[in-house]
C-alpha positions as CSV (number, residue, x, y, z in Angstrom):
1,M,54.0,-67.5,85.2
2,K,53.8,-69.8,88.2
3,K,52.6,-73.3,87.9
4,I,49.2,-74.2,89.0
5,V,49.4,-76.1,92.3
6,P,46.4,-78.1,93.5
7,H,45.2,-77.1,97.0
8,G,48.0,-74.6,97.2
9,T,48.8,-71.3,95.5
10,M,46.2,-71.3,92.8
11,L,47.3,-70.4,89.3
12,L,49.6,-67.6,88.4
13,R,49.7,-64.5,90.6
14,Y,46.1,-63.3,90.2
15,G,46.6,-60.3,88.0
16,T,44.4,-58.6,85.6
17,V,42.7,-60.4,82.8
18,L,39.1,-60.2,81.9
19,L,36.8,-62.4,80.0
20,L,38.9,-64.1,77.7
21,C,35.8,-64.8,75.9
22,L,36.7,-63.5,72.5
23,A,37.9,-66.8,71.1
24,L,41.4,-66.6,72.1
25,Q,42.9,-69.4,70.2
26,G,46.3,-70.9,70.2
27,C,49.7,-69.2,70.6
28,Y,50.0,-68.1,67.0
29,P,47.9,-65.6,65.0
30,A,45.3,-67.1,62.7
31,A,45.4,-66.2,59.0
32,M,42.5,-64.3,57.6
33,G,41.5,-62.5,54.5
34,P,41.2,-58.7,54.2
35,T,38.0,-57.2,55.6
36,N,36.8,-53.9,56.8
37,R,34.4,-55.4,59.3
38,G,35.0,-55.6,63.0
39,V,34.7,-58.7,65.1
40,Y,31.0,-59.5,65.7
41,T,30.1,-62.5,67.9
42,G,26.5,-61.7,68.8
43,R,27.5,-59.0,71.2
44,G,28.4,-56.3,68.7
45,Y,31.7,-55.1,67.4
46,A,34.7,-55.6,69.7
47,Q,37.1,-52.7,70.4
48,L,40.6,-52.9,72.0
49,S,41.8,-50.2,74.3
50,G,45.0,-50.1,76.5
51,R,48.5,-51.1,75.7
52,A,48.7,-54.3,73.5
53,E,50.0,-55.6,70.2
54,V,47.6,-56.8,67.5
55,Y,48.5,-59.4,64.9
56,R,46.5,-59.8,61.7
57,G,47.2,-62.4,59.0
58,G,50.4,-63.3,60.8
59,R,51.7,-59.7,60.8
60,R,51.9,-57.2,63.6
61,L,49.8,-54.1,63.0
62,Q,51.4,-50.7,63.5
63,I,48.5,-49.3,65.5
64,S,47.7,-47.4,68.6
65,P,44.5,-48.5,70.5
66,P,41.6,-47.9,70.5
67,I,41.1,-50.1,67.4
68,R,38.2,-52.1,66.1
69,L,39.2,-55.8,66.0
70,Q,38.6,-58.3,63.3
71,R,37.8,-62.0,63.4
72,G,41.1,-63.9,63.5
73,D,43.1,-61.1,65.1
74,A,45.5,-62.0,67.9
75,V,45.9,-59.6,70.8
76,Q,49.0,-59.9,73.0
77,T,50.0,-57.9,76.1
78,G,53.5,-57.3,77.4
79,A,54.6,-56.4,80.9
80,E,51.7,-54.1,81.5
81,P,48.3,-55.5,82.3
82,G,44.9,-54.0,81.7
83,A,44.3,-54.1,77.9
84,R,40.5,-54.3,77.5
85,I,38.3,-55.7,74.8
86,S,34.9,-54.1,75.0
87,F,31.5,-54.8,73.4
88,P,28.6,-52.3,72.9
89,N,26.4,-54.2,75.4
90,G,28.9,-53.6,78.2
91,D,30.6,-57.0,78.2
92,A,34.3,-56.8,78.5
93,V,37.5,-59.0,78.6
94,I,40.5,-57.6,80.5
95,L,43.9,-59.1,79.7
96,D,46.6,-59.6,82.2
97,S,50.2,-59.0,81.5
98,N,51.9,-61.5,79.1
99,T,48.7,-62.8,77.8
100,R,47.7,-63.8,74.2
101,V,44.2,-64.3,72.9
102,H,42.7,-65.0,69.5
103,L,39.4,-63.6,68.4
104,S,37.0,-66.1,67.1
105,N,35.9,-67.6,70.3
106,V,37.6,-66.3,73.4
107,F,40.5,-68.7,73.0
108,I,43.4,-68.2,75.4
109,G,46.8,-69.4,74.1
110,F,48.5,-68.4,77.4
111,G,47.9,-65.9,80.2
112,R,44.9,-64.8,82.2
113,I,41.7,-63.0,81.6
114,L,38.9,-61.5,83.7
115,A,35.5,-61.9,82.1
116,R,32.6,-59.7,83.1
117,V,29.6,-60.6,81.0
118,Q,25.8,-60.1,81.1
119,G,24.8,-62.9,78.7
120,L,26.0,-66.3,77.6
121,F,29.8,-66.4,77.3
122,E,32.5,-69.0,76.8
123,A,36.3,-68.8,77.3
124,E,38.5,-71.8,76.3
125,N,41.9,-73.2,75.7
126,E,42.8,-76.3,73.6
127,N,41.2,-78.8,76.0
128,I,38.7,-77.0,78.3
129,I,35.7,-74.7,77.9
130,A,34.4,-72.5,80.7
131,G,30.8,-71.5,80.0
132,A,28.9,-68.9,82.0
133,E,25.9,-66.5,81.8
134,G,25.9,-63.1,83.5
135,T,28.9,-63.7,85.6
136,E,32.5,-62.6,86.5
137,F,35.4,-65.0,86.5
138,V,39.1,-65.4,85.9
139,F,40.3,-68.0,83.4
140,E,44.1,-68.7,83.1
141,V,46.4,-70.9,81.0
142,N,50.1,-71.0,82.1
143,R,53.1,-71.7,79.9
144,D,52.9,-75.4,80.8
145,R,49.3,-75.3,79.5
146,D,47.8,-76.0,82.9
147,V,44.4,-74.4,83.3
148,G,42.8,-72.7,86.3
149,G,40.0,-70.3,87.1
150,T,38.2,-68.5,89.9
151,V,34.5,-67.6,90.0
152,L,34.0,-64.1,91.4
153,D,30.3,-63.9,90.8
154,G,27.6,-66.1,89.4
155,A,28.2,-69.6,88.2
156,V,30.5,-71.3,85.6
157,V,30.5,-74.8,84.2
158,C,33.9,-76.1,83.0
159,R,33.8,-79.0,80.5
160,S,36.3,-81.1,78.6
161,K,36.4,-80.9,74.8
162,R,37.7,-84.5,74.6
163,Q,36.5,-86.3,77.8
164,G,33.0,-86.5,79.3
165,W,33.5,-84.5,82.5
166,R,31.7,-81.3,83.5
167,V,32.5,-79.4,86.7
168,P,30.0,-76.8,88.0
169,L,31.5,-73.9,89.9
170,N,29.8,-71.2,92.1
171,R,30.9,-67.9,93.5
172,G,34.1,-68.1,95.4
173,E,35.2,-71.5,94.0
174,I,38.5,-72.3,92.2
175,F,39.2,-75.0,89.6
176,Y,42.6,-76.3,88.3
177,S,43.6,-78.9,85.8
178,R,47.0,-80.0,84.7
179,F,47.8,-80.5,81.0
180,P,46.7,-82.5,79.1
181,N,43.5,-82.0,81.2
182,M,42.3,-85.6,80.7
183,V,40.8,-86.1,84.2
184,N,38.4,-84.0,86.2
185,P,39.9,-80.7,87.4
186,G,40.3,-80.1,91.1
187,K,37.7,-77.8,92.8
188,R,37.8,-76.1,96.1
189,P,36.7,-72.8,97.9
190,A,39.0,-69.9,97.3
191,T,40.6,-68.4,100.4
192,R,39.9,-64.8,101.2
193,K,43.5,-63.9,100.4
194,E,43.3,-65.5,97.0
195,L,40.2,-63.5,96.2
196,D,41.7,-60.3,97.6
197,D,44.9,-60.8,95.5
198,I,43.1,-60.8,92.2
199,R,44.0,-57.5,90.6
200,F,43.1,-56.4,87.0
């Protein structure tokens, strides 16, 4: 992944990653007890389709999507983008290549997602939460833990988990924040090329 560069090439190459709003948390799978229930976060049960690996209780599952996901699962893509986490109401999170998310909140350990949601939604990493309602946006965390995002439609508010800052973003705006994300992220209009280069 490329480093996020302020006022320059924003975030990694804008690939395919949708609404990382499934509680993608950390870079390691979370432990969980056995259950037959799927992930339910107020949007219905989540289902994974596309090419990706699923880790449950610290172990890789021998599965072939589509599969119903459980709370605590970690989903990780390889070189191929486009794995999709879908909810019954039409909300979806698309994962870019080399992306890992954990299902409890949409917590992104690393990689990029594209979120297309109708209702309230949040994507986050260890330091920043991006909250939206009825919108489409990209949220990205690179290997250096820098954070960036682009609002494709609607509005998003990024806020710090540890500091007091909040940054409102509208359609066509980009934000970026270098780890450890202690100061306000940068914010600027996206260029036409940056918007056109977003592929999922």
